[in-house]
C-alpha positions in Angstrom: 106.1 95.6 112.2 103.7 98.4 111.5 100.4 98.2 112.4 97.2 98.8 110.6 94.1 101.2 112.0 90.5 100.6 110.2 87.3 103.3 110.6 83.8 101.9 108.7 82.3 105.2 107.7 79.4 103.3 105.9 78.4 100.0 104.6 81.2 98.0 102.8 83.2 101.3 102.9 86.4 100.7 104.8 89.0 103.3 105.7 92.3 102.0 106.1 95.6 103.4 107.5 99.0 102.3 107.4 102.3 104.2 107.8 100.3 107.8 108.3 99.4 106.9 105.3 94.9 106.6 104.6 93.3 105.0 101.8 89.5 104.4 101.7 87.8 101.2 99.8 84.3 100.2 98.8 83.8 97.0 98.5 80.9 95.3 96.5 80.0 91.7 97.9 78.9 92.1 101.9 80.9 88.7 102.7 83.9 89.8 100.8 83.6 93.0 103.4 83.3 90.6 106.5 86.6 89.1 105.4 88.9 92.1 104.9 88.0 93.4 108.6 88.2 90.6 109.9 92.0 90.1 107.9 92.6 93.7 109.1 91.9 93.1 112.6 94.3 90.4 112.9 97.0 91.8 110.9 100.0 91.2 110.9 99.2 87.4 111.1 98.0 85.1 109.4 94.4 83.7 109.7 93.0 80.5 109.4 90.2 80.2 107.1 88.4 78.4 110.1 88.1 81.1 111.9 85.6 82.9 110.0 83.4 79.3 110.4 81.3 81.3 112.9 80.4 83.8 110.2 79.6 81.4 106.8 79.5 78.0 106.3 82.0 78.6 103.5 84.5 80.7 104.2 86.6 79.6 101.2 83.7 81.2 98.9 83.7 84.6 101.3 87.6 84.7 100.6 87.3 83.8 96.8 84.3 87.4 96.5 86.9 88.9 98.0 90.0 87.9 96.3 88.2 87.9 92.5 85.0 89.7 92.7 86.1 93.2 95.2 89.6 92.6 93.4 91.7 92.1 96.3 93.5 88.9 95.0 96.8 90.4 94.3 97.1 91.8 97.8 96.5 88.7 99.8 99.0 86.2 100.6 97.7 82.5 101.1 100.0 79.8 102.9 98.5 76.0 103.8 99.3 74.2 107.2 98.7 71.1 108.2 96.1 68.8 106.4 95.7 71.7 103.9 94.0 74.4 106.1 94.2 77.6 104.1 95.8 80.9 106.3 95.7 84.0 104.9 97.3 87.7 105.3 96.5 91.0 104.1 99.8 91.9 102.0 99.2 95.7 103.5 102.8 97.2 101.6 101.9 95.9 98.8 98.2 97.2 98.5 99.3 101.4 99.7 102.2 100.9 96.9 100.1 99.8 94.4 96.7 102.5 94.8 96.7 106.2 94.0 95.8 107.1 97.2 94.3 110.3 96.6 91.4 108.5 95.2 88.7 109.4 97.4 87.0 106.1 97.4 88.8 103.1 96.0 87.1 100.4 94.5 89.5 97.4 93.5 86.7 95.6 91.7 87.4 93.6 88.0 85.4 95.7 85.4 84.1 92.7 84.2 80.3 91.0 85.2 79.0 88.1 85.2 76.8 87.6 82.2 73.2 86.7 82.6 72.0 83.7 79.9 69.0 83.9 78.3 66.5 81.3 78.7 66.8 81.3 74.6 70.5 80.1 75.5 69.5 77.8 78.6 67.2 75.5 76.4 70.3 75.6 73.7 72.9 74.4 76.1 70.4 71.9 77.6 69.5 70.3 74.5 73.1 70.3 73.3 74.1 67.9 76.5 70.8 66.5 75.8 69.7 67.1 79.1 72.3 65.3 81.3 74.7 66.7 83.8 77.7 66.9 82.1 80.0 65.7 84.7 77.9 62.8 86.5 75.2 61.9 83.6 72.7 62.2 85.5 69.0 63.2 84.0 68.3 66.6 84.7 65.2 68.8 84.9 64.1 72.7 84.4 63.3 73.9 88.5 60.1 74.6 87.3 59.6 70.9 86.4 59.5 69.9 90.6 56.1 70.9 91.5 56.9 69.2 95.2 59.2 70.0 97.8 60.3 66.2 98.9 61.8 65.2 95.6 64.8 62.8 96.6 67.8 64.5 95.7 66.1 67.3 94.3 69.4 69.3 93.9 71.0 66.3 92.1 67.7 66.7 89.3 67.8 70.3 89.1 70.2 71.5 85.6 72.2 74.3 86.2 74.2 76.3 83.4 77.9 76.4 84.5 81.0 78.4 82.9 83.5 75.6 82.7 86.2 78.4 83.6 84.9 80.5 86.0 84.8 84.6 84.9 86.9 85.3 88.0 89.6 82.7 86.6 89.6 84.8 83.4 87.2 82.8 81.8 84.4 84.4 79.6 80.4 83.9 78.4 81.2 82.5 75.2 78.8 79.2 74.1 81.7 76.8 74.4 82.8 77.7 78.0 79.6 76.7 79.6 78.6 73.4 80.7 74.8 71.6 82.1 75.9 70.5 85.7 73.0 69.9 88.6 72.8 72.0 90.6 74.6 70.1 93.5 77.1 69.6 91.0 77.1 73.4 90.5 77.6 74.0 94.2 80.1 71.1 94.9 82.3 72.8 91.7 81.8 76.2 93.5 83.5 75.5 96.7 86.0 74.0 95.0 86.7 76.4 92.6 86.8 79.3 94.9 89.8 77.7 96.9 91.7 77.2 94.5 94.3 80.0 93.7 95.4 78.4 90.9 94.0 78.5 86.9 94.7 75.5 85.0 91.2 75.2 84.8 92.0 73.0 81.2 93.6 70.0 83.1 90.5 69.6 85.7 88.0 67.4 84.9 85.3 69.9 86.6 86.1 72.1 83.6 86.8 69.2 81.3 85.1 66.2 82.3 85.1 64.6 78.5 89.1 65.2 78.5 89.8 65.0 81.8 89.1 62.6 84.9 91.0 64.5 87.9 90.1 67.3 89.4 93.2 69.6 89.5 93.0 70.8 92.7 92.2 67.7 95.1 93.6 65.4 92.7 89.9 63.1 92.8 89.7 61.1 90.2 86.1 61.2 89.5 85.4 58.2 86.7 83.6 56.2 89.4 81.4 59.4 89.5 80.3 59.4 86.1 77.5 57.6 84.7 74.8 57.9 81.7 71.3 59.4 82.0 69.8 55.7 82.1 71.6 55.1 85.6 74.2 52.6 84.4 
């Protein structure tokens, strides 16, 4: 197995050398860059995702940034070990065969970027969902509604505007792809979406709780979590 050498000439830039060929990559996300370097250090062995626990509370999200936001998805192999623990490795052969090594600095990040949502659009979505979380049914408030820091379960009550199908999984910013959820639900949904290597959002309760009750990647039925805004 050929080894891979690396240099870091500047922040979020890495020069990889493999089989006497060299290519320089610039990344956007700092945590994605850290994950890439840690994978390169361990090459060719697989890296247990929990080896990143000392770096991040949510290593799955950091890996997702590398795969999706910085475009390395096609060049990362993923295997699942005991208890479903994720193991990853950089497919260096495929990477070096796919890129134009004459390019001075290569940026694999996809061209799209997550669009900001305007206040007018937020109000429209908030009204469309009756001011309740589309997944739990809990009544929500805009963040500014809370004047005190000690509100119980604050994140469960703050509104968040979520892409049903994430942008990184070919979702879009059209109105039909937005849903209203709580800040807490949004964070938990992101963890699962970031770890999911499939794009079957249409069959997942986190994207379409109106039609589906089971979370696709985990198999969990969330029917028991749902309630109306009056707590019934």
